[in-house]
C-alpha positions as CSV (number, residue, x, y, z in Angstrom):
1,M,0.3,0.0,0.0
2,T,1.5,3.4,-1.1
3,P,0.6,6.6,1.9
4,D,-1.2,8.8,0.6
5,P,0.2,11.8,-1.1
6,Q,0.9,14.7,0.6
7,I,-2.3,17.9,0.3
8,T,-0.2,20.9,-0.2
9,P,-1.7,24.2,1.6
10,Q,-2.8,25.4,-1.9
11,Q,-5.0,22.2,-2.6
12,Q,-7.0,22.3,0.8
13,R,-8.0,26.1,-0.2
14,E,-10.1,24.6,-3.6
15,N,-13.5,23.5,-3.5
16,P,-14.8,20.1,-4.3
17,D,-15.8,19.6,-7.5
18,P,-19.1,20.2,-8.6
19,L,-21.2,17.5,-9.5
20,E,-24.9,17.3,-11.2
21,G,-25.8,15.3,-8.5
22,S,-26.0,17.0,-5.6
23,N,-26.9,20.3,-7.6
24,P,-29.1,19.5,-10.4
25,V,-30.6,21.7,-12.5
26,P,-34.0,23.4,-11.1
27,N,-37.4,22.1,-12.2
28,F,-38.6,25.3,-13.3
29,V,-35.8,25.7,-15.9
30,R,-36.5,21.9,-17.7
31,A,-40.4,23.0,-17.6
32,G,-39.5,26.6,-19.9
33,I,-37.5,24.6,-22.3
34,V,-39.9,22.0,-23.0
35,L,-42.6,24.6,-23.3
36,A,-39.9,26.6,-25.5
37,L,-40.1,23.1,-27.3
38,L,-44.1,22.9,-27.4
39,F,-44.5,26.1,-28.7
40,G,-42.0,26.2,-31.0
41,I,-43.4,22.4,-32.9
42,A,-46.9,24.5,-32.6
43,Y,-45.7,27.5,-33.9
44,I,-44.4,26.0,-37.1
45,T,-47.2,23.6,-37.5
46,T,-50.2,26.1,-37.5
47,A,-47.9,28.9,-39.5
48,D,-49.5,29.9,-42.8
49,I,-46.6,29.9,-45.4
50,E,-49.2,31.6,-47.7
51,T,-49.9,34.9,-46.3
52,P,-47.2,37.4,-46.3
53,A,-45.4,38.6,-43.3
54,D,-46.8,42.1,-41.7
55,W,-42.8,42.6,-41.3
56,G,-40.3,44.6,-43.8
57,D,-41.5,47.6,-45.6
58,G,-44.5,47.3,-46.9
59,R,-43.9,45.6,-51.1
60,Q,-45.3,42.6,-52.7
61,A,-43.4,40.2,-54.3
62,G,-45.1,41.5,-57.7
63,E,-43.9,45.2,-56.9
64,L,-40.5,42.9,-56.4
65,A,-40.3,41.8,-59.0
66,G,-41.5,44.8,-60.9
67,V,-45.0,44.5,-61.4
68,K,-47.4,46.4,-60.3
69,P,-50.3,44.9,-58.0
70,K,-53.2,46.7,-59.4
71,G,-54.1,48.3,-62.7
72,G,-52.0,50.9,-64.4
73,A,-48.6,49.6,-66.7
74,K,-47.5,45.8,-66.4
75,V,-44.2,46.5,-65.0
76,D,-42.7,49.3,-62.6
77,G,-40.0,50.6,-64.3
78,A,-39.2,52.6,-60.8
79,A,-39.5,49.4,-58.3
80,L,-36.8,48.2,-61.4
81,F,-34.5,50.8,-60.9
82,S,-34.7,50.8,-57.3
83,S,-33.7,47.1,-56.9
84,L,-31.1,46.8,-60.0
85,C,-29.9,50.1,-61.3
86,A,-30.0,52.3,-57.9
87,A,-27.0,51.0,-56.3
88,C,-24.5,52.7,-58.8
89,H,-26.4,55.2,-60.3
90,Q,-27.8,56.4,-56.9
91,A,-31.5,57.0,-56.6
92,T,-30.7,60.9,-57.7
93,G,-29.9,59.8,-60.7
94,Q,-26.2,61.4,-60.3
95,G,-23.9,58.7,-60.7
96,L,-20.4,58.1,-58.7
97,P,-17.3,60.5,-60.4
98,G,-15.4,58.7,-61.9
99,V,-17.1,54.7,-62.0
100,F,-20.5,55.3,-62.7
101,P,-22.0,58.3,-64.6
102,P,-25.0,59.9,-64.2
103,L,-28.5,59.6,-65.7
104,A,-29.7,63.0,-64.9
105,G,-28.9,64.9,-68.1
106,S,-26.9,61.9,-70.0
107,E,-27.0,62.7,-73.5
108,W,-26.8,58.7,-74.2
109,V,-29.9,58.4,-71.4
110,Q,-31.4,61.1,-74.1
111,G,-30.4,60.1,-77.1
112,R,-31.7,57.1,-79.2
113,D,-33.9,54.3,-77.6
114,S,-32.5,51.7,-79.3
115,T,-28.6,52.8,-78.1
116,T,-30.2,52.5,-74.5
117,A,-31.5,49.7,-75.1
118,A,-28.7,48.2,-76.3
119,I,-26.7,49.1,-73.2
120,L,-29.0,48.0,-71.0
121,L,-28.9,44.1,-72.9
122,H,-25.1,44.1,-73.0
123,G,-23.5,46.0,-70.9
124,I,-20.5,48.5,-71.4
125,S,-17.5,47.8,-70.7
126,G,-14.5,50.4,-70.9
127,P,-14.0,53.9,-70.6
128,L,-17.1,56.4,-71.6
129,T,-17.9,59.6,-72.1
130,V,-21.2,61.4,-70.1
131,R,-21.8,65.1,-69.9
132,G,-17.7,65.5,-70.5
133,N,-16.4,63.8,-68.2
134,T,-15.2,59.7,-68.7
135,Y,-16.1,56.7,-66.4
136,N,-14.7,53.6,-66.7
137,G,-16.5,51.2,-64.0
138,A,-18.7,48.2,-65.7
139,M,-22.0,47.8,-66.6
140,P,-23.8,44.9,-66.5
141,A,-26.1,43.1,-69.3
142,F,-29.4,42.8,-68.1
143,G,-30.7,40.8,-71.0
144,G,-30.5,37.7,-69.4
145,Q,-33.1,38.4,-67.0
146,L,-35.3,41.3,-67.9
147,S,-37.7,41.3,-70.5
148,D,-38.7,43.3,-73.2
149,E,-41.5,45.1,-71.1
150,Q,-38.7,45.2,-68.3
151,I,-36.2,47.0,-70.5
152,A,-38.3,49.1,-71.6
153,A,-40.2,50.2,-68.5
154,V,-36.9,51.0,-66.5
155,L,-35.6,52.9,-69.8
156,T,-39.0,55.3,-69.8
157,H,-38.8,55.6,-65.8
158,V,-35.1,56.8,-66.6
159,R,-35.3,59.0,-69.4
160,S,-38.4,60.6,-67.4
161,Q,-36.6,61.8,-64.1
162,W,-34.4,63.8,-62.9
163,G,-34.9,66.4,-65.7
164,N,-34.9,64.1,-68.9
165,T,-37.2,64.2,-70.6
166,A,-36.9,62.1,-73.7
167,A,-39.6,60.0,-75.1
168,P,-40.9,56.7,-73.6
169,V,-39.6,53.5,-75.4
170,T,-41.5,50.3,-76.1
171,P,-41.6,46.9,-75.6
172,E,-41.1,46.9,-79.7
173,T,-37.5,49.2,-79.4
174,V,-36.0,47.1,-76.9
175,A,-37.6,43.6,-78.8
176,E,-35.1,45.3,-82.1
177,A,-32.4,46.5,-80.5
178,R,-32.1,42.7,-78.7
179,A,-32.5,41.2,-82.3
180,A,-29.9,43.5,-84.1
181,T,-27.9,42.6,-81.2
182,A,-28.2,39.4,-80.5
183,Q,-24.3,38.1,-82.3
184,R,-22.8,40.6,-79.6
185,T,-21.1,38.4,-76.7
186,A,-19.4,40.7,-74.4
187,P,-20.1,44.3,-73.5
188,F,-19.7,47.1,-75.5
189,G,-16.5,48.5,-75.5
190,G,-17.2,52.3,-74.2
191,D,-17.1,55.1,-76.3
192,K,-14.7,53.4,-79.3
193,E,-17.5,50.7,-79.3
194,L,-21.1,52.3,-79.0
195,P,-23.4,53.4,-81.5
196,P,-23.8,57.2,-81.7
197,H,-26.0,58.3,-79.0
198,D,-28.0,61.4,-80.5
């Protein structure tokens, strides 16, 4: 038999390790956990997933997709602009200096509707001069994700905002631009490749 090891004064000051048996989880905590689980199960099984939530900014799914839920035009160009364009061109249409050109007072926006349609269909990569300033950002192509009606709606919106007074763009104009540039596989190369804007 080996003798008991020597217990130091420091060890004597330590409290014994806690044991669950001598200090179990209180019953009210256990009851709370069970009630929370039961509430979660009941909530999930009785929730109506077809009814929109009351939270959020109040827009319906159709508005977020660019479709007006009540009468009027089929597509809401303002909603499309807010969701797809405002991050770069800003809600004011002023763009970001040196990177994203302004749409307000832009000769491209107020120029040929077929040119603006082609720009939205295929995007731009390379230097572009707008109102005498050069911008070197990249604009994505929207031809693959937006219909002719949607592109016409967002162009019509842009061409009538921030002091712009250009005529509306029709889906037929966008369809013609889509057909005329169907062979294009890359964005327009800025000023050197875009058709005239007047």
